[in-house]
Structure formats: structure tokens, C-alpha cells
N, C-alpha and C positions, 0 to 999 in steps of 0.2 A: 881330739876334736869332737864336737857334738853334732851329730847329723839330725836335722830337723826337717819336717814336712811343712811347706808353706802353701796356703790356699788363697786364691784371689776370687772375689765376688763382685758382680755388677760392674761399675765403672773401673774398678781396680783390675778386674779380669780383662776388660777391653784394652786398658792402657798397657798392661803387661804383655798381652798377646798370648797368654797361657792361663789355664785354670789352676795349675799347681806346679810346684818345683821342689826339689830336694837340695838342701844346702848343708855344707859343713861349716859350723861356727865354733869359735873358741869356747871352752867350757864355761868361762865367766861372762860370756856375751849377754847383753841385755836387749830388750826390744828396740831401744834406740840404736844399738850397734847393728841390729838386723836391718833396720830402716836404711842406715847408711850403706850397708852392703847392697840392698835392693836398688837404691838410687844409682849405684855404679853399674849394676848388671842390667837394669831395666830403665832406660832413660825416660820412657814415657810415664813412669810412676813418680818422678821426682816431686812435682807439686802436689799430686794427689795424696801422697803419703803424709803430708802435713796435717790434713784433716781426717785421715782414715782412722777408723776404729780398729782395735786389735783384740783378738782373743787368743789365749793360750789354753790348749786342751779344753776348749769350749766354755771358757769363762773370760769375761772382759779383763783386759790387762792394761797396765800403765807402762810408760816408756822406760822407767827405771827398773822394771822387773827383769830378773834373770830368766834365761831360757832353759827349762828343765831338759834333761837328756831325752832325746827322742820325741820332743814336743811336736804337737800339731798346732801351728800358728796360722791364724786366718786374718786377712786384711779386708775391710769392707767399709763402705760409706755409712753414715748414720742411717738407721733402718727406717723405711717408709711408714714375730712372733713367735690319778695315780694310785700307785701302790700304797697300801696301808691306810686308805681313806674309807670312811664309812659310806659315803655317797658316791654315785657314779661320776667319773671324770673322764672326759675325752679330750685328748690333745694330739693333733696329728697334722702333718703336711701331706698333701695328696695331689695326684694329677687327675683323679677321678671327679666326675660331676658331683656337686654337693646335693645330697638328698635331704632337704631341710626337715621334712616330716620324719624321716627315719632317724636322723640325728636327735631330734627333739624327743622322739619316743624312747631313745636309749637313756635319757636323763630324767624321764618322768616316772615318779614312784606312786604307790597307792596314796601317799600322804600329800602329793603335789596338788596344789590348787591354783598355782600361778606360774606362768612361764614368760620370760622376757627374752626376745630374740632380736639380734642385730645381724644383718647381712650387708656387706658391701658389694657393689656391682660395678661392672665395667660401664663407664659413662661414654656414650657415643658422641655427645656434644657437650662441651663445657662452655657455660655462658658467663661466669664471673671471673674476676682477676684477668687471666689471659685467655680470652675466648678462642676456642679451636675445636676441631673435630678429631676423633680418635678412631682409627681402624681396628686396632687390637692392642692389648697389653701382654707383655711377656714377663711372667713372674718367675723369680728365682729365689731359692732359700738355701741357707747353710743348714741342712736338715737336722743333723744330730743336735746342734746347738739350739736351733729354733724350737725343737720339741722339748728340750730341757727348759728353755725359757718360758714356753707355754705352761709347763708344769709349775714353774715358779709363779706365773701370773695366777693360776688357779689357786695356789696356796695363799697368795696375797689376798685374793677375793675371800677365801674362807676365813682368813684371820680378821678381815674387816667386817664381813657380814656372815657370822656363824649360822644364821638361819637359812642360808642358801643350801639347797639340797644337791641337785645335779649341775654340772658345768660342762659345756662343750666349747672347745676352742679349735677351730679347723681352718686351715689356710690352703687354698688351692694354688698350684703352680703350673707353669707351662703357658701356652698361648691361649688367651681368653678374649672373646669377642664381646661387643656391646650387649648389654642386658643379661650378661652371665654373672651369677653370684661368684664372688672371689673369696670371701671370708665369712665365717660364722662365729659369733659369740652368743651363747645362750646360757641362761641361768634359770633354775626352777626353785620354787619354794612353796611352803604351805599356803601363804597368803601374799597378796600383792603389796601390802604395806610393810614388808619385812626388809626392804632395801634391795629387792631384786632388780629394779630399774637402775639404781645407782651402780649396782654390782656389774651389770652388763655394760654400762657406759664406761666404767673403770676398766673392764676387760679389753675393750677395743682400743681405748686410749693407751693402755699399758702395752698392748701388743705393738702398736705403732712406735713405741719408744725403745723397747729392748729385744724384740723378737727379730732376728736377722732375716728379713724378707725384703726383697726389692722388686721394683717393676720398671720395665722399659716401655715407654709409650711410643706407639708407632701411628703416624697419621699422614695426611697429605703433605704436611710441612716437613716431614722427616721423622727422625726418632731420637729419643733422649731418655736417659735414666732419670727417674724421679727419686730424689734423695731427701731425707729428713734433716733436721737440725739438732735433735736432742742428742746429747753426749752422755752415755751412761757412766756412772761412777763405779769404782772398784767395789765388788761385792754386790752390785745391783743386778 
């Protein structure tokens, strides 16, 4: 038998009633076999597993993939986010307050003449689509995988925009109240016409696609997990 560690995040954690469990699976078992087993053990997961994303050892996985011995397998909904590089790169999940000036200072070089920074904030009142008020957001992340995927996003940015100097990708987790910065994407370059604006926009869009971070929205109307719709492909 193959003993594996199974982790649940966001809505999957709520439905399972636990954050993680350990299971013994046959040596040739696949992700699909694991889902079948989980449906039997956790009735609340049955429908949620149909659309859940899966990672094996912190890389996205498909249903027909085998479970390696001692694997760490995580289940989560679509997400709502280094070494050997010449320029400074920051990627981290943190519970600490985001100091935007300090983070920008860390990726500013003597050659830097332009910086583009995006920060998302907790919105206390939403007026478009489904108008409502928000008391606070509860952010959760699969931290080891999230930071690995942040590193990947930084690499993708450098591949597309070689002129970018410093990159910062930082996501705050925990309970955050309106007017609080939740995420920072910042890129620096020698000049403003080197793609630094596009690189920053790409960074936040890509974080929302592949970095496993979720938020629970709590307001007068109740609470709900906010999930995305993007489904990453194998190797992404």
C-alpha cells in the first residue's frame, strides 16, 4: 500500500470538515481513484471534487496520473499566487502588513528609472455586478505551492520582458479589513517604455490564474468563498 498525505483548501476544507488526512492507497492508484475513495469517506466532498483542482507534490496534476509513494496531494478550487537570477526577485506569502515603500526599495537598483506597482485592496462596498458590503476577507494559501508558482510567474515575466530589473510578488493572508492592501505586484526597469506596465499587469493576471490563494468574503449577508474559473493545464 502507498500512504499519502491529502490536503484540503478553501471550500474543499469546509466540505470535508478537516484540513488534511492520511490515506493508504494501492500502489497503482491514480488521482481518479483517490477522488473515488474521498467521495466514500467524505460525503460532503462528492460534487465539489468534480471541479476541484489537484496538485501532486506541489505541481498541478491530471486525473489519470499515478500517485507517487508518500505523495502530498492537495485539492482546491480554481484560484481567485529567486535563486540564480541577476536581478532582485521577491515572492512570498505573509501575514504581516504590506510595506509598499520597503518592498519597492528592495527591487530598485542604481539603474532603475521606472517602477510600476499594482496593489489589490479589500473593498468595503461593491457596486457592480452583485452590489453588496464586505466586513472583511479571510485569505488562505497553499503556501509552499503558492510561493513556487510565484517564482514561476516571475520567470515568465523575465522571459517575456527581459528589460525588467526587479520583481516583487507578495500576497497577504489572514483576516483583512476594508482599505487594507492584500497583494503587491511590482516591476522595475531602466525606462518606462520597456514593457514594465505590461509586465506588472501580466503578473497580477497570472497570479489570479495559477497561484493557489483563496478568499472568503464575510458581510452582512453571510459568508462565501470566492472562487475563480481558470483551470491550469499540466505543466503550467
